[in-house]
N, C-alpha and C positions, 0 to 999 in steps of 0.2 A: 921349380916343377918344369919337368920335362914334358915337350911334347912328342906324340906318338903318331906315326904314319898310320892311317889308315889300312887295315888288314882285311882278310877274307871274315874274321869275328865282328870289325867295328862297321864297315861299310855298310851302306843302307840298303835294302833290296833283297833278293833272295839268292842264294848260291847257287843256287841250281834251277833251271827250268826246264818246264815239259816243250816237248818237242815243237808242240802248237803256239804257248808262248815265245817259244826262240826265234819261231818263224814270224811273230808278229813283229817283235821288237827287232826285228832285218827287215819287214815289211816283203816279205816270201810268204808264202802259200805251204799248206803243212805237209805237202806231196815234193816240192821243191826241197823244205828242210828236211826230210827225211832221205832224199837222195843224196845231201850234202854231208847227212853223216853217214849214210851207207859207204860211199866213197873215201869217207875219214876225211872231209878237207874240214871239218867241224866235230870237235873231239866229243866225244859223249860217254856216261856211266850207266848202267844198269843194276838198276836197284829193284829186287824182287822181279818182276812182270813190265815194269817201267824203263822208258828209257828216258834220261834225264840229261841235260845240256848243262856243262857248269858256265860259269858268266867268264871265267879267264879263257873259254873255247870261244865265246863267241869275240870276247877283245881280239885273242891272237888271230882267228878269222877275219875282222875288217884289219888287221894290219897288215894281214897278205894281202888283202885287196888293195889297197894303197902303196903295197909297194911293186905291183906288176905294173 
């Protein structure tokens, strides 16, 4: 049996977060999170009228903060 690396389909938790959920995960306010998204510091996608934050975008943002 071969081991599979966890990918987006097997990792626990949602793949996309609402702006409010992402803000809570980062310990930020909703407005601050919207500013990060608007400035392009955190990637997002639009689904219908909703703005969603991919899990990977949060991880990338945290990595950039660590490297500064």
